[in-house]
Phi, psi and omega in degrees: 000133181238111180239132176282098192292340184242027178292320175308318180292321177302308183310309177293324176292336180262008173074030178051052184262169172305331179296330178291323179291322170299320176294307178304318173302316182299314177301308184297320184291321178297316177298314176306310185302334174301332185288350180281340181289140180308318180306332181260019184297338179275348187273138181239127168284125173274307180182166166250145187230096191052240182260024172249133181261122181247125182223153175226165170225156178086000187292322182225051175294117173305153174297132180090005182277210176296157173285176175296326179284311175317311181294329182285325178289323180305310179298326172294318176303319177297312178302324181295309186287334172302313179303318180297316175302315182293328173300319179294319177295318181301320184292344186249353176258106180303124170082008181208142172233119171293145177237142181254134171237126193240139173237132185233147178197163170220161179143189186285136173235167172251142179223157181174178178255142188242129172101176177247330177238145182051053182312150176224123168286132177215166172238153190219163169133169183302329178298324182290315183293321178292318177302322177292334177280330177293326179288311188292330178265001185287190180235137174313143180078005192229159177243121180243147176214164173295137177317319187303334181294336185305324183307305176279338190254350191303332180284351186249356190231161170247126174280111183259012173147162181223166174192170181252129180233154178273124182244120183303133186077356183234332185089208178287139183220134170279135183226160183233147165262134192224157171227164179276137183290139180284000000 
């Protein structure tokens, strides 16, 4: 989950105009365009929820494709690129700087299509719920994930700090702020 944490502030400053929606559409469209890059072939946009972008990786990996760790590292790279896109947009948006906050988790999910009209593909499960909580309890400009992710991802990431946060349905959870190892 990647949320533009101060989009509502922008929306309210602009008097809730159509221009706000055009800016949000421009941001989301730029995020979507990253999915066309070969490096991000394993990343799937699931949906947007207001100013939050939900993506997953590894849902449809072909046999002999990326390993389970590779697609997770790719998803972290994708989150970092979302921040870069937002920096570019900020340089073009006079008088306002959008901030991104990212929540990350990995594990098994259930997926499917919901409804008969305007069907929507979605994913569910504890992993998704925790990823959402990592975003909502995170800090702007940072990627937060549960500490347990470190076991698998430690060779690929830099640990920037840890803390304990209250996670709905889970209680206290140790989390990490991370960056990609160069």
